[in-house]
C-alpha positions in Angstrom: 129.2 15.5 55.9 129.5 14.5 52.2 132.3 12.7 50.4 134.0 14.2 47.4 132.2 11.8 45.1 128.8 12.7 46.5 129.5 16.4 46.2 130.7 16.0 42.6 127.6 14.0 41.7 125.3 16.6 43.4 127.0 19.5 41.6 126.8 17.7 38.3 123.1 17.0 38.8 122.6 20.6 40.0 124.1 22.0 36.7 121.3 20.5 34.7 118.5 20.4 37.3 118.1 23.2 39.8 115.0 21.7 41.4 114.4 18.0 42.2 111.0 16.4 42.3 110.3 14.0 45.1 110.9 10.9 42.9 114.2 12.5 41.6 115.2 13.3 45.2 114.6 9.7 46.2 116.6 8.4 43.2 119.6 10.8 44.0 119.5 9.9 47.7 119.5 6.2 47.0 122.2 6.4 44.3 124.5 8.4 46.6 123.8 6.6 49.9 122.3 9.8 51.4 119.0 10.5 53.1 116.3 12.4 51.3 116.7 15.2 53.9 120.4 15.5 53.2 119.7 15.9 49.4 116.9 18.3 50.0 118.9 20.4 52.3 122.0 20.4 50.1 119.8 21.5 47.1 118.2 24.3 49.1 121.6 25.6 50.3 123.1 25.3 46.8 120.2 27.2 45.2 120.8 30.0 47.7 124.5 30.1 46.8 123.6 30.1 43.1 121.1 32.9 43.5 123.6 35.1 45.4 126.4 34.6 42.9 127.3 38.0 41.4 129.2 38.6 38.2 131.2 41.7 37.5 132.2 43.3 34.2 133.8 46.5 33.1 132.0 48.9 30.9 133.8 51.7 29.0 131.8 54.8 28.5 132.8 57.7 26.2 131.0 61.0 26.8 131.3 63.8 24.2 130.6 67.0 26.1 131.5 69.2 23.1 133.9 69.2 20.2 136.8 69.9 22.6 135.9 67.8 25.6 135.7 64.0 25.7 135.4 62.0 28.9 136.3 58.4 29.2 134.8 56.5 32.1 135.4 52.8 33.1 132.6 51.5 35.3 132.5 48.2 37.3 129.0 46.8 36.7 127.5 44.2 39.0 125.2 41.9 37.2 122.8 39.8 39.3 121.5 36.7 37.6 118.2 35.4 38.8 116.3 32.2 38.3 113.8 33.6 35.9 
C-alpha cells in the first residue's frame, strides 16, 4: 500500500523517467521509505498501464463521388501510442 505522497512522487518521477536504473531505483526507494521491490513493481505496473492507454479522436472525411453526390463521414479513430 502506498500513501498519497508516495504515489504523487512516483507519478511525478514517472512523467520524466519511464525506466529506472538500479541506482535510481535505490534512491527513489530510500527517499520514499519504500523497498526497491515496491518501486520496481510499481514501475512495471505503471508502464503497462501507460502502454495500454488509448486515445480517441474524431476524423471528418468528405468523399466526392461525382458532381452531384458528396458523402460526409465522421470516424472515431483509436490511436495507440507506443514507447518507441
